[in-house]
PAPA-525207 format. One line per field, with one value per residue (C-alpha): x, y, z; residue number from 1; residue in three letters. Coordinates in steps of 0.02 Angstrom, whole numbers. Layout:
! residues N
x	(X, ...)
y	(Y, ...)
z	(Z, ...)
pos	(NUM, ...)
code	(Ala, ...)
! end
This chain:
! residues 36
x	(35, -100, -189, -311, -408, -346, -478, -429, -244, -268, -374, -241, -100, -190, -211, -25, 17, 92, 52, -26, 97, 250, 216, 311, 189, 299, 320, 167, 138, 316, 313, 148, 205, 366, 272, 138)
y	(-650, -543, -411, -282, -137, 41, 83, -60, -22, 163, 123, 2, 126, 262, 140, 104, 287, 289, 449, 411, 519, 457, 273, 201, 123, -28, -86, -48, -230, -258, -100, -149, -328, -270, -162, -288)
z	(-266, -185, -288, -224, -296, -290, -161, -44, -64, -27, 127, 192, 155, 252, 396, 393, 369, 194, 98, -71, -169, -74, -107, -256, -380, -410, -230, -122, -78, -17, 89, 169, 197, 277, 403, 448)
pos	(1, 2, 3, 4, 5, 6, 7, 8, 9, 10, 11, 12, 13, 14, 15, 16, 17, 18, 19, 20, 21, 22, 23, 24, 25, 26, 27, 28, 29, 30, 31, 32, 33, 34, 35, 36)
code	(Met, Tyr, Phe, Glu, Ser, Lys, His, Glu, Arg, Arg, Arg, Arg, Asp, Glu, Lys, Val, Gly, Ile, Pro, Lys, Leu, Lys, Arg, Pro, Gly, Ala, Arg, Pro, Cys, Arg, Asn, Ile, Ala, Ala, Arg, Ser)
! end
């Protein structure tokens, strides 16, 4: 499994276009993996 810091995750989410508040805390990795 791939873990990353909050800062890296937020930066990647912003790049992908996922609002911080809208992203479910339990499944950020799956959402990001599904888009990329």
